[in-house]
C-alpha positions as CSV (number, residue, x, y, z in Angstrom):
1,M,100.7,36.9,-31.6
2,Q,103.0,35.7,-34.3
3,N,102.8,33.5,-36.8
4,K,104.3,30.0,-37.6
5,N,106.2,31.9,-40.3
6,Q,107.3,34.4,-38.3
7,E,108.6,32.2,-35.3
8,V,110.4,30.5,-38.3
9,N,112.2,33.4,-39.4
10,I,112.9,34.8,-35.5
11,L,114.7,31.2,-35.3
12,E,116.7,31.6,-38.4
13,A,117.9,35.3,-37.4
14,E,119.3,33.7,-34.0
15,F,121.5,31.0,-35.7
16,C,122.7,33.2,-37.9
17,A,123.8,35.7,-35.1
18,A,124.9,32.8,-33.4
19,V,127.1,32.4,-36.3
20,G,127.8,35.5,-37.1
21,E,131.0,36.4,-35.2
22,A,134.3,35.5,-36.5
23,N,136.1,33.6,-33.4
24,R,132.4,31.6,-33.2
25,V,133.5,30.6,-36.4
26,Q,136.6,30.0,-36.2
27,I,135.6,27.7,-33.5
28,I,132.8,25.7,-35.6
29,Y,135.4,24.8,-38.2
30,E,138.0,24.1,-35.8
31,L,135.4,21.6,-33.9
32,G,134.7,20.3,-37.2
33,K,137.9,18.4,-37.2
34,G,136.8,16.7,-33.8
35,P,135.9,17.5,-30.2
36,Q,137.6,19.6,-27.8
37,N,137.5,21.1,-24.5
38,V,137.6,25.1,-24.0
39,K,141.2,25.2,-23.3
40,N,142.5,24.1,-26.7
41,L,139.9,25.7,-28.7
42,A,140.6,28.9,-26.6
43,A,144.3,28.3,-27.4
44,S,143.9,27.5,-31.3
45,F,142.8,31.3,-30.9
46,G,144.3,33.1,-28.6
47,L,141.5,33.6,-26.9
48,S,140.9,33.7,-23.4
49,P,139.4,30.6,-22.2
50,S,136.6,32.7,-20.0
51,A,135.9,34.5,-24.3
52,A,136.0,30.6,-25.4
53,S,133.6,29.7,-22.8
54,R,131.3,32.9,-23.6
55,H,131.3,31.8,-27.5
56,M,130.7,28.3,-26.5
57,K,127.6,29.3,-24.8
58,V,126.0,31.2,-27.4
59,L,126.6,28.6,-30.0
60,R,125.2,26.1,-26.8
61,D,121.8,27.9,-26.2
62,K,121.1,27.6,-30.0
63,D,122.2,23.7,-30.1
64,L,124.9,24.1,-33.0
65,V,127.1,22.0,-30.2
66,S,127.2,19.4,-27.5
67,A,128.7,19.4,-24.4
68,R,129.8,16.1,-22.3
69,K,131.7,16.2,-18.8
70,D,135.2,14.2,-18.8
71,G,136.3,14.3,-15.9
72,T,136.7,18.0,-14.5
73,Q,136.8,19.1,-18.0
74,V,133.9,20.1,-20.8
75,I,134.7,18.7,-24.3
76,Y,132.3,20.5,-27.0
77,S,131.7,18.7,-30.7
78,L,129.2,20.3,-33.2
79,A,125.4,19.1,-32.9
80,A,125.0,18.6,-36.7
81,P,127.9,18.2,-38.7
82,E,126.3,20.1,-41.3
83,L,126.8,23.5,-39.8
84,I,130.6,22.8,-41.6
85,E,129.0,22.9,-45.0
86,A,126.4,24.9,-44.5
87,L,129.3,27.8,-43.5
88,D,131.2,26.6,-46.6
89,I,127.8,27.6,-48.6
90,F,128.1,31.0,-46.8
91,F,131.8,31.1,-47.6
92,E,131.0,30.2,-51.5
93,I,127.9,33.2,-51.5
94,L,130.3,35.4,-50.5
95,N,133.9,34.4,-52.6
96,Q,131.3,35.3,-55.6
97,Q,130.3,38.6,-54.5
98,F,133.8,39.4,-54.0
99,A,135.0,38.3,-57.7
100,H,131.8,40.5,-58.7
101,H,132.5,43.4,-57.0
102,A,136.4,43.0,-58.2
103,N,135.1,42.6,-61.7
104,L,132.7,45.9,-61.3
105,I,135.8,48.1,-60.0
106,N,138.3,46.8,-62.5
107,M,135.6,47.2,-65.2
108,E,135.2,51.3,-63.5
109,R,139.4,51.3,-63.8
110,Y,139.2,50.4,-67.4
111,N,136.6,52.6,-67.9
112,E,138.1,55.6,-66.6
113,G,141.5,55.4,-68.3
114,S,139.8,54.9,-71.3
């Protein structure tokens, strides 16, 4: 039997897996601009509507996006606008890591040239 910390860790890992795909990250940022249907999302990223629908299902299953019917279309929106802030924080961490690695590479090149 899992304790509550393990259950939370599993939920966190599942969340990260849901947003851990480049197309889904792009979709999340696009939905941050406002609600859209699958056809528009697919066209924005050069995806087929079926591929975009599969990505939306992953995000919907983790309650990251919400869906509402509008006639024959399904309109998607972010369930929590804070998701954009979370992705921005990840992006900043990546930028810091890239800068650190670039500094290490430059230092190594400088040391080799000495």
